[in-house]
C-alpha positions as CSV (number, residue, x, y, z in Angstrom):
1,M,-19.4,38.7,-13.6
2,V,-17.2,38.3,-10.5
3,F,-15.7,35.2,-9.0
4,W,-14.0,34.3,-5.7
5,V,-11.6,31.5,-5.1
6,F,-10.5,30.1,-1.7
7,G,-6.8,29.5,-1.2
8,Y,-5.7,27.1,1.6
9,G,-2.3,26.0,0.2
10,S,0.2,27.9,-1.8
11,L,-2.5,30.4,-3.0
12,V,-2.3,31.9,0.5
13,W,1.2,33.1,0.0
14,N,1.6,33.0,-3.8
15,P,-1.7,33.5,-5.7
16,G,0.1,34.0,-9.0
17,F,-2.8,35.8,-10.8
18,E,-4.2,39.3,-10.9
19,Y,-6.9,39.7,-8.2
20,D,-8.9,42.7,-6.9
21,E,-9.5,41.9,-3.3
22,K,-8.2,39.5,-0.7
23,I,-10.0,38.5,2.5
24,V,-8.7,36.4,5.4
25,G,-11.2,34.0,6.7
26,F,-12.3,30.3,6.8
27,I,-14.7,27.7,5.4
28,K,-16.6,25.3,7.5
29,D,-16.7,21.4,7.6
30,Y,-13.3,21.1,5.9
31,R,-9.8,20.5,7.2
32,R,-6.4,20.7,5.5
33,V,-4.6,17.4,4.8
34,F,-1.4,16.5,2.9
35,D,-2.9,13.6,0.9
36,L,-2.4,14.8,-2.7
37,A,0.5,13.9,-5.0
38,C,2.1,16.7,-7.0
39,I,4.2,15.5,-9.9
40,D,4.8,18.7,-11.9
41,H,5.4,21.6,-9.4
42,R,7.1,20.4,-6.3
43,G,7.7,16.8,-7.3
44,T,8.1,14.4,-10.2
45,P,6.2,11.2,-11.3
46,E,9.0,9.1,-9.9
47,N,9.2,11.1,-6.6
48,P,5.9,12.9,-6.0
49,A,5.6,15.7,-3.6
50,R,2.8,15.8,-1.0
51,T,0.7,18.9,-1.2
52,C,-2.5,19.8,0.7
53,T,-6.1,19.2,-0.2
54,L,-9.2,19.4,1.9
55,E,-11.0,16.6,3.7
56,H,-14.7,17.0,4.4
57,I,-15.4,16.6,8.2
58,E,-18.4,18.1,9.9
59,G,-17.6,20.6,12.6
60,T,-14.1,21.5,11.4
61,I,-12.9,24.8,9.9
62,C,-10.1,25.6,7.5
63,W,-8.5,29.1,7.6
64,G,-7.1,30.7,4.4
65,A,-7.7,33.5,2.1
66,A,-10.4,34.3,-0.5
67,F,-9.4,36.2,-3.6
68,C,-11.9,38.2,-5.8
69,V,-11.4,38.6,-9.5
70,R,-13.5,41.3,-11.2
71,G,-13.0,43.7,-14.1
72,G,-14.5,42.1,-17.1
73,P,-14.8,38.7,-18.9
74,E,-11.2,38.7,-20.3
75,K,-9.6,39.2,-16.9
76,E,-11.8,36.6,-15.3
77,R,-11.1,34.1,-18.1
78,L,-7.4,34.5,-17.9
79,A,-7.4,34.1,-14.1
80,M,-9.6,31.0,-14.3
81,E,-7.5,29.4,-17.0
82,Y,-4.4,30.0,-14.9
83,L,-6.0,28.5,-11.9
84,E,-7.2,25.4,-13.8
85,R,-3.7,24.8,-15.2
86,R,-2.1,25.3,-11.8
87,E,-4.6,23.2,-10.0
88,C,-4.6,20.4,-12.6
89,E,-4.1,17.7,-9.9
90,Y,-7.3,18.7,-8.2
91,D,-10.3,17.0,-9.9
92,Q,-13.2,18.9,-8.2
93,K,-14.4,22.5,-8.0
94,T,-16.8,23.0,-5.2
95,L,-18.8,26.1,-4.2
96,V,-18.6,27.0,-0.5
97,D,-19.5,29.7,2.0
98,F,-16.7,31.8,3.3
99,Y,-16.7,33.4,6.7
100,K,-14.7,36.2,8.4
101,E,-13.6,36.1,12.0
102,E,-15.8,39.1,13.0
103,D,-19.0,37.1,12.1
104,P,-18.5,33.4,12.1
105,Q,-22.3,32.7,11.6
106,Q,-23.1,34.8,8.6
107,P,-21.1,34.1,5.4
108,A,-19.1,37.1,4.1
109,V,-19.1,35.6,0.6
110,T,-21.2,32.8,-0.9
111,G,-20.4,30.7,-3.9
112,V,-16.6,30.8,-3.4
113,I,-14.7,28.3,-5.6
114,V,-12.4,25.8,-3.9
115,F,-10.3,23.3,-5.7
116,T,-10.3,19.9,-4.0
117,S,-9.6,16.3,-4.9
118,T,-11.6,13.1,-4.8
119,P,-10.3,11.0,-1.9
120,D,-10.2,7.8,-3.9
121,I,-7.0,6.2,-5.1
122,V,-8.9,4.3,-7.8
123,S,-10.8,7.2,-9.5
124,N,-8.1,9.9,-8.7
125,K,-4.6,8.8,-9.6
126,Y,-3.2,11.8,-7.7
127,Y,-4.7,10.9,-4.4
128,L,-2.1,9.4,-2.1
129,G,-4.2,9.1,1.0
130,P,-3.1,9.5,4.6
131,A,0.2,8.1,5.9
132,P,2.1,8.0,9.2
133,L,3.6,11.4,10.1
134,E,7.1,10.1,9.8
135,E,6.5,8.7,6.3
136,M,4.9,12.0,5.0
137,A,7.8,13.9,6.5
138,R,10.4,11.8,4.7
139,Q,8.6,12.2,1.4
140,I,8.2,16.0,1.8
141,A,11.9,16.3,2.9
142,T,13.2,14.7,-0.3
143,A,10.7,15.6,-3.1
144,S,11.6,18.3,-5.6
145,G,10.3,19.6,-8.9
146,P,10.3,22.5,-11.4
147,C,8.9,25.0,-8.9
148,G,11.3,24.0,-6.1
149,N,11.3,21.5,-3.3
150,N,8.4,20.1,-1.3
151,R,9.7,21.2,2.1
152,D,9.7,24.9,1.0
153,Y,6.0,24.5,0.1
154,L,5.3,23.3,3.6
155,F,7.5,25.8,5.4
156,K,6.1,28.7,3.4
157,L,2.5,27.6,4.1
158,E,3.4,27.3,7.8
159,K,4.7,30.9,7.9
160,A,1.8,32.2,5.7
161,L,-0.8,30.9,8.1
162,F,1.1,32.3,11.0
163,D,1.3,35.7,9.3
164,I,-2.5,35.8,8.8
165,G,-2.9,35.0,12.5
166,H,-4.2,31.4,12.1
167,A,-1.4,28.9,12.4
168,D,-2.4,25.3,11.7
169,D,-1.4,22.8,14.4
170,M,-1.2,20.0,11.9
171,V,1.0,22.0,9.5
172,I,3.3,22.9,12.4
173,E,3.6,19.3,13.5
174,L,4.4,18.1,10.0
175,A,6.9,20.9,9.4
176,N,8.7,20.1,12.7
177,E,8.8,16.4,11.7
178,V,10.4,17.4,8.3
179,R,12.9,19.5,10.2
180,K,13.7,16.4,12.3
181,V,14.4,14.4,9.1
182,L,16.6,17.2,7.8
183,G,18.4,17.4,11.1
184,V,17.7,21.0,11.9
185,G,15.4,20.6,15.0
186,K,12.4,22.7,15.9
187,G,12.4,26.3,14.8
188,I,8.8,27.3,14.0
189,F,8.5,30.6,12.1
190,K,12.3,31.3,12.2
191,E,13.2,33.0,8.9
192,K,16.2,30.8,8.3
193,L,13.9,27.8,8.2
194,V,11.7,29.3,5.5
195,G,12.9,29.0,2.0
196,S,15.6,26.8,0.5
197,L,17.4,24.5,2.9
198,H,20.7,23.1,1.6
199,I,21.1,20.5,4.3
200,P,22.4,16.9,3.8
201,L,19.5,14.5,4.3
202,K,19.8,11.8,7.0
203,S,17.7,9.2,5.1
204,Q,15.4,9.3,2.1
205,G,13.5,6.3,3.2
206,H,10.7,4.8,1.0
207,I,9.1,7.3,-1.4
208,P,5.9,6.1,-3.1
209,S,5.7,6.7,-6.9
210,L,2.7,7.0,-9.1
211,Q,1.7,4.4,-11.6
212,P,2.7,5.4,-15.2
213,G,-0.1,6.8,-17.3
214,R,-1.3,9.8,-19.2
215,L,-0.5,12.9,-17.1
216,P,-1.4,16.5,-17.7
217,E,1.2,18.7,-19.3
218,A,3.5,20.1,-16.7
219,V,3.0,23.8,-15.8
220,A,5.7,25.7,-14.0
221,A,3.4,27.4,-11.5
222,D,3.2,26.6,-7.8
223,S,0.5,24.6,-6.2
């Protein structure tokens, strides 16, 4: 048995599990959005981070990387258990077709697993929903958790997409707005803006918090 998983967030630059093959490409009818709360990796229940999930929209595409795990049931089991712990805030696993740039009509791989979240604040307590750009930027600029701060997640994703040759305009716009909150101005893909930023914050603004309840056990792995 072999399985493939599509990475569109931190999996692009930090898969964290043993894989046998990586292919850069895209899936159709989905776009990347920062509408999901993260309370155990890059944020806390009191000050959740915003991480990306996928929104289903016909005619859109989302670039990322597909990772293949092969080599026997035990290796595959360990990889999937790791992914399910890491992606605990995503409540759906969907199978999609994955395409390469050389042939955008014929899938390179079918049945690729992608972790997504139900876009419903009632049934999915981790779904934050859309917000104005400035509000999202303030939240990302100030959230931090066991795996680091939220802004590094965004900046590293920005750079990773640039490195694979498919920068995301929405990610760039949001990253530049976060830089504005931090007072560092624009500086797309400059190394000094990727990684930890020890810069005084201008204003934390209003940060939404999750309602208390039973939450999954925290896992110190990125998401």
